Structure formats: structure tokens, C-alpha cells
MINU-825131 format. One record per residue (C-alpha): x, y, z. Coordinates in steps of 0.1 Angstrom, whole numbers, plus 2048, in hexadecimal, padded with zeros to 3 digits. Layout:
% residues N
XYZ/...
***
This chain:
% residues 316
664B35083/653B2A0A3/66BB200BF/66CAFC0CB/660B090ED/641B180DE/63AAF80C9/63FAE30E9/624AF80FB/60BAED0E1/60EAC90EE/619ACB112/616AE412F/638AF3136/643AF615A/662B07167/679AF117B/689B0D18F/685B251AD/696B41198/67CB5C196/68DB6D179/68DB4D164/669B4716C/660B6B160/674B65140/664B45135/63FB49140/639B2514B/617B18156/625B0B178/646B0A18A/656AF01A0/66EAF51BC/682ADD1D3/69DAE21EE/6B9AE11D4/6A9AFD1C0/6A1B111DF/6C5B0E1EB/6D1B1A1C9/6B8B371C8/6C1B411EB/6E4B4B1DF/6D5B651C7/6D5B891D3/6B1B8F1CB/6A7B741E3/6B7B85201/696B9720B/683B76209/69CB66220/69AB83238/674B81238/675B5C240/68EB6025C/67BB7D26C/65AB6926D/66AB48279/65CB3B29A/666B1E2B1/671B152D4/695B0F2CA/6ADB152AD/6A5AF529B/680AFC29C/685B2028F/69CB14273/682AFA268/667B15269/67DB2D256/683B1323B/65DB0D237/657B33236/673B3821C/664B1C205/642B2D208/650B50203/662B451E3/642B331D8/62DB531DD/646B671C7/644B4C1AC/61EB4C1AC/61FB711A3/62EB67182/61BB48178/5F7B40171/5F8B1D180/607B0C19F/627B0B1B2/634AEA1C0/643AED1E3/656ACF1F0/653ABD212/674AB6224/684A97214/68CA8B237/667A8323B/667A6C21D/661A4D232/64AA5E24B/626A62240/61AA7625E/638A8E25D/631A93238/60DA9B23F/615AB325B/62EAC7246/617AC7227/5FAAD523C/611AEF24B/61EAFB229/5FAAFE21C/5F0B1223B/60EB29236/603B30213/5DFB3521E/5EBB4F237/5F7B6521B/5D9B60205/5E4B431EF/5CAB281EC/5D2B031E8/5C6B041C4/5E7B151BB/5FDAFC1CE/60BAD91C9/61CAC91E7/63BAB71DB/642A951EB/65BA791E4/64BA5B1D4/652A421F0/636A2C1FD/632A4221B/632A62206/617A531EF/601A4B20D/605A6F219/5FCA7C1F7/5DDA661F6/5D1A76216/5DAA9920C/5C7A951EB/5A8A8B200/5ACAAC213/5ADAC01F3/5D3AC51F4/5E1ABA1D2/603AAB1CF/621AA71B8/632A861BE/657A8A1B6/677A741B5/663A5B1A0/678A4218E/665A2118D/645A1517C/63AA0819E/63CA2C1AC/628A3918F/60DA1F193/60AA241B9/607A4A1B4/5EBA4719B/5D8A2E1B1/5DBA461CE/5CBA611B9/5E7A7A1BB/5E4A991A5/606A98194/626A83192/649A8F187/65AA70177/67FA78173/690A75151/6B4A81154/6BCA6F175/6B1A4E165/6C8A54148/6E4A5E161/6E1A3C172/6E2A28153/700A3A145/712A36167/70BA11166/71AA0B144/6FEA1112C/706A2110A/6FAA44103/6D7A420F3/6D9A440CD/6B9A590CC/6A4A6A0E7/689A4F0E2/6A3A360ED/6AAA4910D/69FA3312B/691A5213D/67CA5C11F/670A3811C/666A37141/650A5613F/641A4A11E/637A2912E/627A3A14C/614A53136/605A38120/5FCA2213F/5E9A3F14F/5D6A4712F/5CEA23127/5C0A1C14A/5AFA3D150/5C4A4C16B/5C0A7216E/5E2A7817F/5F6A9116B/618A8515E/633AA115F/654A96150/671AA4165/697AA4169/6A1AAA146/6C6AAA13A/6C1AB6116/6A6AC40FF/6A4AA30EC/696A9210B/67CAAE10F/671AAD0EA/66FA870EB/653A8C104/63FAA60F2/61BA9E0FA/621A9411E/608AA6134/622ABE143/648AC1140/65DAD315B/67CAE214C/69AAF4159/6A1B1814E/6C0B0D139/6ABAF5125/68EB0D123/6A6B26113/6B4B0C0FB/690B030F0/687B280EC/6A5B2B0D5/69EB0B0C2/68AB0C0A1/688AE8095/666AD7092/657AC80B1/63FAAB0A9/629A9C0C4/63BA7E0D3/621A710EB/5FFA690DB/5E2A590EC/5D6A3E0D5/5B5A3B0E7/5B9A170F3/5A9A12115/5A99F512E/59E9F0152/5B99F816C/5CC9DA17A/5C79D019E/5D49EA1B7/5F89E71C1/5FD9DC1E5/6189E91FC/62B9C81F8/6269C81D3/6329EC1D0/6519E61E5/65A9C71D2/6559D61AF/6689F51B8/6849E11C8/6879CD1A7/6919ED195/6B59F319F/6B6A1518E/697A211A0/6A2A151C3/6C4A251BE/6B7A461B1/69AA4A1CA/6B2A451E7/6CCA5C1D7/6B2A771D0/6A5A771F3/6C8A7A201/6D1A971EA/6B1AAA1F1/6B6AA4217/6DBAB0214/6D0AD0203/6B5AD521C/6CFAD3238/6E5AEC225/6C8B04222/6C0B00247/6E5B06250/6E4B2723D/6C4B3124F/6D2B26271/6F0B3C26B/6DAB5A265/6C3B51282/6E0B4B29A/
***
């Protein structure tokens, strides 16, 4: 019988949510996504030692802090290059979360990452620059898209974030599922009776239907899954980025996988564009989204600092 993973591929493009090269080779995803947390985890694996050594040897800067920052960018690109050898599509490489409220700093690092890839022969058509879905991050992504640098807007929890990203013309968004459920459970909600009752699944479903109804071309890639039920409840979403553990579970699963998201063909003009004030207010009205966006930025920044501390120790 065909595995659940293979059935899922008939409806949605499967993306690996990992920096683990072995896992990527095992599951043959279209794309792969990385972030500071995944790079930090990958850096502890023995097979990554040569990649770390390579990044450190190439790092440049007038002082240790500048060399560490350069080594971190080089490591992200070096890992990305290795991943691209194993997938037909794109790798997402993330901008430092500490730039989440600084459009110009986000632009500068994004352009640097693209240039580093180009220096080793990787064109921008194989890249997505991953940026937090703050107002400032969305503005940076809007400019990068104009320059032909396509983006993956991450840490997306609110409908306002999704609307603003589509209006900015970003290539892809990564609305989170599992972290939305985490928040609701931590705040007293009952465990969902079915995957369709899961608030994270409902959030992505709403975004996907809004995009289709109003003709937005931005790709919706469900992310941050806690179980296979959440994944399968979004079969039909444009893309799904899935951890190696859940990819393995789906590869072992043999139950039927029906299409969950179906475009009914209804179309309507897009609403008036969301202003900065409107975005900030609507996002602020969503307590879950404001909590989880801030928490996600802090956690990615903390792992970036840990990664830099490891590199600094080696450089020192």
C-alpha cells in the first residue's frame, strides 16, 4: 500500500524542516528550510565539523565580533550549499532574528547571503531568504522581491501578518501550526477533538482560502507541526515543511490521505490594502500571535547567540 507520505505528495509539495543532510537525503523533499535553531543542532553532528572549519577559515572582519558574524553567515551558506546538492528546489536561509525590527539591517544581510551563494555558483533562483513576519521584515521582503530575491516569511501567526505578506508580493509564507496549538493548550484550551478542530490547522486553512479567493500568488507553506494529524489535515496546502521524525512517521503510515484543502473556485476582489496602523492593530488584537511572534524571535536570537559563541570559541 502507498505510504501516507507518498499520498501527501500528490496534493502538496513536501519540504524538509531540518538542516540534517542525512535526513534530507533519506526523504527526497522538494525544498529544505533551515533556521538558527536547526543550524545549532546540526553543528553538533560530527559530519558538520568540516563545514564549520570551512566557515571559520574563510571568516573576515576587523575584530572578533565581525569575524564571528561573518563565520555564522558563511556556515549558513555552506550548509545550504550541501543541502542543495540533495534537493531539486530551494533552500531557505534565515536572516538574524535580531534584525526583525530593522528593515535596513535585514536588507543588508539578505543581500550578503545571496552574494555569498553567488560566489560559489548558486543562483538566487535556488534560494529563499527567510525573514520574520514583522512589519519591518515584510517591508524588507517587499524590496527584496523587487530585486529578484525571493523570500520566505516565517514566524507567522496572525491573519494580519498573512494579509500583509500577500499584499507585499512575497514569494512564500510559513504559517506556524504547532506553536499556535502550544499557546492555546498552555492558556487552558482543551486538546482538539480532531485535527480539523486544531487552531493551528484552522489558521492555515483560513489563510489558504483567503489567498485563493482573492487571487494572491504567495505560496502557503504550513510549518511547525507537532503530529501527523496536523500535517494530513492540511493535505492540499501548497507546501508543507515537515520535521524528519514526522516525515518518518508518514513514510511508515499506510492509511488513506484525502485532500483536505480544496479550492472551490470562488473569487472576489482583494480588500483594501492593510496600512501599517491597521496591521499593528489587527496583529495586536490577537494575543496568541503577539505572544508567539515575540517568543519566536527571542528563541531564534538566543540560538543565534549560542551558535556565535561556539564559533567565537573556535575563532578565539
